[in-house]
N, C-alpha and C positions, 0 to 999 in steps of 0.2 A: 389891562395896560396896553393891549394891541401890539405886543411884542411879536406875536406869531398868530397865524390863522388856525383856529380849531378845526380839525379835519377828522371826523369819525370814519372808521373803516371796519373791516371784518371783525366783529366782536369776539368770535371764537379764537382768532389768531392773536388778538390783543390779550385776552385772558390767559391763553396758554403760554404766551411769551412772558407776561408779567409774573405768573406763578413760577415758571422755570427760572427767570432771572432772580426772583426773590430767594428761591431755593439755592441757587448758585452762591449768592452772597452769604447766606447762612452757613453753607457747607465750607466755604473758604475760611470763614472765621472759626468754625469748629476744627478744621484741619490745623490752623495755626495754634489753637488752644490745646490740642491733644497730641501734637508732634513737636519735636525739637525744631529750632529755627532752621537748621541745616536741611532737615527733611522737608520742611515747608518750602524752602527755596527749590529743592528738587521737584516738588509738586508743581511749582510755577513754571519751571523749565520744561516740564512734560506737556504743557498746554500747547506750545507751538507744534511739535511733531504730531500730537493728537489732532489738532485743527487741520494740518496739512493732510493727514490720512483721511479724515472725514470728508473734507472738500474734494479730495481725489476720488474717493469711492462713491459718494452720493451726489456730488455736484459736477463730476467730470472736469474739475479744474486742473489745469496742467501747471506744474511747477518745474521750471527748467533746472538743469543740472547746476548751473551757476548760482541760482537762487537757493537751491538746496545746500550747496557747499557754504554759501554765505551764512545761512541759518545755522549750520553745524558749527562754524567758527564762532558765531555769536553765543550759542549755547555753551560751548566749551569754555569760552572766556568768562561768561557770567558764572558758570559752575565753579571755575577755579577761584574767582573773586569772592564768592558768597557762601559756598557750601563748605562747612567746617565739620560739624558733628552730625553724624547720621545715626539717630537712635530710633529704632523701629518698634512699633507695637501694633497689635492686631486692629484695635479700634481706630487708631490714628491712620493706619494704612487704608482701611475701608473708607473712612471719611475723605481721605485725600483722593482716592480713586473716583469716588462720587463727585467730589468737587471739580476734578479735572474734566470729567465727562459733561457735567451740567454747564460748566463755564464755556467749554468749547461750543456746545450746541447753542447756548444762549448768545454768544458773540456771533456765530454764523447766522442765527436768526435775526440779530440786530441789523446786519447788512442786507440779508435777503428780504426782510419785510419792508425796509425803506425803499429798496429798488422795485419790489413787486407792486406795492400799493402807492408808490410815488409820494411818500410822506417824508417830511424833514425829521432830523434827529429830535428837535423840540416837540414836534407833533407826536412822535412815537413815545417819547418819554412822558408826555402829558397823559396819553391814553393808558400807558401801562403802569405808571407809578402807583395808582390805588391798589392794583392787584399785588404788586410787590410788597407794599406796606401791609396789606391784609395778610399775606402769606407769612411774613416775618412776625407780625403781631400775634397771630394764632399759634404758629409753630414754635416761635422763639422761646417763650416762657415754658412751654411744655417740654421741649428738648433740654432746656437748662435744668429743669427739675430732675429729669431722668439721668442726664449725663454728669451733672456737677453737684446734684443734691442742694442746689441753692434756688431761692425764690427771688426773681427780679423785683417783685412788688414789695418785698420785705426790706429792700435796701434803704438806707437812710439818705434820701436825696436832699443834701444841703444846697444852699444857693450857689456855692462854688461848683458843686457837681453839675447842677442844672446849667450853669453858664458854659461849662465845657461840653455838655451834651448838645446845647444849641449851636455852639461853635463847630462841633463835629458834624452836625447835620448841615450847616451852611456849606462847609467844605465838601461834604458828600454830594450836595446838589451840583456844585460846580464840577466835581469829578464826573458825575453822571452826564452832565451836558457835554463835557469834552469827550467822554468815552463814546457816547452815541454819535457825536459829530465825526470823530476820527474813523470809527468803524464804518459809518455810512458813506463817508467820502473816499475811504481807501479800502481796507479789508481787515478781517480779524487778525490775520498774521502780522500785518503792518502795525496794528495796534499793540500786539504783544512785543514786537521789536521796540516800539516806543516805550513800552513799560520797562523793558530791560535797560534802556538808556536811562530811564529814571532811577533804576537801581544803582547804576554806575555813578550817577550824579549824587545820589544820597551818600554813597561811600566817600566820594571825593570831598563834598562839602562838609561831611561829618569830620573828616580829617582836618580840613583847612580852617573851619570855623569853631568846631567843638573839641579839637585835638583828640579825636577818637583814635585808638590804636590802628596803625596801618602797616602792613607788611609788604614784602616784595611779591608775595603771592597775590595780594589784592591788586597791586600795580600791574603785574603780568596779566592777570585775568581781565582787568579793565581794558588794557591795550589790545588784547586779542578780541574782546567783545566789540571795541570800537572799529577794528578792522572789519569784523563781520557786518556791523551796521552800515559802514560806508560801502562795502561791497554789495550788500543787499539793496541799498538805496540806488546805487549806480546801475545795477543790472535790472532792477524794476523800472527805472526811468527809461533805459534803453529799450526794454521790451514793450513798454507802454507806447513809446514813440513809434516803434516798428508796427505795433498793432494799429495805431491811429493812422499811419501812412497807408497800411494795407486796406483799412476801411475806407479811407478817402479815395484810394484808387478804385475800389469796388464801386463806390457811389458814382465816380466819374464815368466808369465804364457803363454802368446802368443808364446814366443820363445820355450817353452817346448812342446807345442801341437803337432808340426810335429814329434817330437821324440816319442810321445806316440801313434800316429795314427796306426802304424803297429801292436802294441800289442793289441790295441782295436779291430782291425780287426780280429785278431786270436781269441780273447775272444768271439767276436760276430759270429764266424764261417766263416768269410770271407777268401778268398784265398790270399796267399802271395807267393813270390818267395824266395826260399832258395837254394843257389848254382845252380841257373838257372833252378830248377825244380819246377813246379807249385804244390802246395799242395791244395787239394780240401777242401770244406767247413767242412766236418766232420773228418778231419785228426787228428790222434794222434799217439804217438810213439808205442803203442801196435799193431796197424795195421801193421807197418813196421816189427815188430818182428814176427808176425804171418805169414807174407809173406815169 
């Protein structure tokens, strides 16, 4: 359909990324299935600090104190608004830990691969989707059988069920497009901040449209989270502007250096050519007048 240009690149990187991303999707679903909703929300909150830690240790990315405080405000607010019951179990905790680690690495790789190989979010998604699908198709039924004692192929797939499956897949494709686009254009941490904004909007619209129960704890948490999001956006914008100005100044200085070189050579006593005549190291106008 010519919506984007097909751009193959390093097959090993694509395969590794596709398998890792598929594993992350599966582990997040398993974490939700084997934990309480409150513990699952705690798992999602852990993704931001884990991503910050990994990027600091392995990619030498610096997060300013203001950004760190903004993220802390955000996490506290979302935690107050969403975390209610915390029921722990060994299997669920292990799955949650694996889900956090694979999700952090997959999202960091999403940004790194797009920048390194100069590919768009659509090109990366097109290349990696077959490996994600293959990973889930092979591992999904096997793990379902072990962990739940249920066989996905034995389910009664009525027309209504198939309609919802197709609808879910179409929504998933749009989510993948937006996920890869946001991470590629911004950063994994910014994507997680956006995800928590989604959580706050879900709670708000659930109350306004569906009359879901809403407490002062939810309101307080959402307000704190919004303050954290606004602060994060503000400080990131200021820091990006300062970085852009510094880079522009550096480029301008580099552009001026060739123009200054001849003058520096004269000051240092070096020879230059003027009207085709070489001037020696100790030359000055008085010598010409004396001659």
